C-alpha positions as a LaTeX table, in Angstrom:
\begin{tabular}{lrrr}
\hline
Residue & $x$ (\AA) & $y$ (\AA) & $z$ (\AA) \\
\hline
Met1 & $-29.05$ & 50.79 & 8.26 \\
Ser2 & $-28.98$ & 47.54 & 10.13 \\
Ala3 & $-31.90$ & 45.13 & 10.07 \\
Glu4 & $-32.22$ & 45.58 & 13.84 \\
Thr5 & $-32.52$ & 49.37 & 13.49 \\
Glu6 & $-35.03$ & 49.01 & 10.65 \\
Gly7 & $-37.05$ & 46.54 & 12.73 \\
Thr8 & $-37.05$ & 48.94 & 15.66 \\
Leu9 & $-38.15$ & 51.82 & 13.43 \\
Asp10 & $-40.89$ & 49.65 & 11.91 \\
Lys11 & $-42.15$ & 48.76 & 15.39 \\
Ile12 & $-42.07$ & 52.37 & 16.62 \\
Tyr13 & $-43.75$ & 53.56 & 13.44 \\
Gly14 & $-46.48$ & 50.93 & 13.77 \\
Glu15 & $-47.15$ & 51.72 & 17.44 \\
Leu16 & $-47.24$ & 55.48 & 16.87 \\
Lys17 & $-49.41$ & 55.09 & 13.76 \\
Gln18 & $-51.92$ & 52.96 & 15.68 \\
Leu19 & $-52.04$ & 55.48 & 18.54 \\
Arg20 & $-52.36$ & 58.32 & 16.02 \\
Asp21 & $-55.24$ & 56.58 & 14.23 \\
Glu22 & $-57.07$ & 55.94 & 17.52 \\
Ile23 & $-56.63$ & 59.56 & 18.56 \\
Ala24 & $-57.77$ & 60.84 & 15.16 \\
Leu25 & $-61.06$ & 59.05 & 15.62 \\
Lys26 & $-61.48$ & 60.35 & 19.18 \\
Val27 & $-60.62$ & 63.91 & 18.12 \\
His28 & $-63.09$ & 63.70 & 15.27 \\
Leu29 & $-65.76$ & 62.70 & 17.76 \\
Gly30 & $-64.43$ & 64.86 & 20.59 \\
Gly31 & $-64.17$ & 68.49 & 21.57 \\
Met32 & $-62.91$ & 71.49 & 19.69 \\
Glu33 & $-60.32$ & 72.42 & 22.33 \\
Leu34 & $-58.03$ & 69.59 & 21.22 \\
Arg35 & $-58.34$ & 70.20 & 17.48 \\
Glu36 & $-55.58$ & 72.84 & 17.43 \\
Gln37 & $-53.19$ & 70.64 & 19.39 \\
Trp38 & $-54.08$ & 67.71 & 17.15 \\
Ser39 & $-53.46$ & 69.81 & 14.04 \\
Glu40 & $-49.97$ & 70.68 & 15.29 \\
Leu41 & $-49.21$ & 67.02 & 16.02 \\
Glu42 & $-50.44$ & 66.02 & 12.56 \\
Gly43 & $-48.01$ & 68.55 & 11.09 \\
Glu44 & $-45.18$ & 67.10 & 13.15 \\
Trp45 & $-46.21$ & 63.57 & 12.10 \\
Asp46 & $-46.19$ & 64.54 & 8.43 \\
Ser47 & $-42.82$ & 66.27 & 8.77 \\
Trp48 & $-41.28$ & 63.38 & 10.70 \\
Thr49 & $-42.50$ & 60.63 & 8.37 \\
His50 & $-41.52$ & 62.65 & 5.28 \\
Gln51 & $-38.05$ & 63.40 & 6.65 \\
Leu52 & $-37.56$ & 59.80 & 7.81 \\
Lys53 & $-38.51$ & 58.50 & 4.37 \\
Gln54 & $-36.11$ & 60.93 & 2.70 \\
Asp55 & $-33.30$ & 60.09 & 5.12 \\
Leu56 & $-33.72$ & 56.36 & 4.59 \\
Glu57 & $-34.08$ & 56.60 & 0.81 \\
Ser58 & $-31.03$ & 58.82 & 0.45 \\
Lys59 & $-28.75$ & 56.46 & 2.29 \\
Gly60 & $-29.02$ & 53.30 & 0.22 \\
Asp61 & $-27.84$ & 49.83 & 1.07 \\
Asp62 & $-24.25$ & 50.83 & 1.89 \\
Leu63 & $-25.15$ & 53.45 & 4.50 \\
Glu64 & $-24.16$ & 51.56 & 7.60 \\
Lys65 & $-20.91$ & 50.28 & 6.12 \\
Asp66 & $-19.91$ & 53.73 & 4.86 \\
Leu67 & $-20.81$ & 55.44 & 8.13 \\
Arg68 & $-18.96$ & 52.91 & 10.24 \\
Lys69 & $-15.87$ & 53.45 & 8.07 \\
Ala70 & $-16.20$ & 57.17 & 8.76 \\
Gly71 & $-16.52$ & 56.57 & 12.51 \\
Gly72 & $-20.29$ & 56.29 & 12.66 \\
Asp73 & $-20.86$ & 59.94 & 13.66 \\
Asp74 & $-23.50$ & 60.52 & 10.98 \\
Leu75 & $-25.37$ & 57.35 & 11.94 \\
Arg76 & $-25.35$ & 58.32 & 15.61 \\
Lys77 & $-26.62$ & 61.81 & 14.73 \\
Leu78 & $-29.43$ & 60.34 & 12.64 \\
Glu79 & $-30.39$ & 57.94 & 15.44 \\
Ile80 & $-30.40$ & 60.75 & 18.03 \\
Lys81 & $-32.44$ & 63.00 & 15.74 \\
Thr82 & $-34.93$ & 60.20 & 15.17 \\
Lys83 & $-35.19$ & 59.40 & 18.89 \\
Val84 & $-35.84$ & 63.06 & 19.74 \\
Ser85 & $-38.54$ & 63.33 & 17.06 \\
Val86 & $-40.18$ & 60.07 & 18.13 \\
Ser87 & $-40.12$ & 61.09 & 21.79 \\
Lys88 & $-41.72$ & 64.46 & 21.04 \\
Leu89 & $-44.42$ & 62.88 & 18.90 \\
Glu90 & $-45.08$ & 60.14 & 21.44 \\
Arg91 & $-45.44$ & 62.65 & 24.30 \\
Gly92 & $-47.83$ & 64.79 & 22.28 \\
Leu93 & $-49.95$ & 61.85 & 21.14 \\
Lys94 & $-50.17$ & 60.44 & 24.67 \\
Glu95 & $-51.10$ & 63.88 & 26.05 \\
Val96 & $-53.96$ & 64.23 & 23.57 \\
Ser97 & $-55.09$ & 60.66 & 24.23 \\
Lys98 & $-55.09$ & 61.30 & 28.00 \\
Lys99 & $-57.15$ & 64.48 & 27.57 \\
Leu100 & $-59.67$ & 62.63 & 25.43 \\
Glu101 & $-60.06$ & 59.89 & 28.02 \\
Gly102 & $-60.21$ & 62.17 & 31.03 \\
\hline
\end{tabular}
């Protein structure tokens, strides 16, 4: 994976983790109605971070070179899958945050 992609993933991970941590505190202090939604998002977070870690570890240093030789289809699929997961998590976290503030 390129340094640029890793940097982007690090940034997204950091931003989502910060938002997640802020929401966790608000949910802990907040109402019961959001606990179920929060629990589902926590499950998605755990699944996403676990899968991302596995995907990155399984690829090794030669991933990008090997994928580009093969046409890059696998890399594009991984990037799309990651973007979809991040988007879903981000929407859910922002929705919970908005409900806590409003």
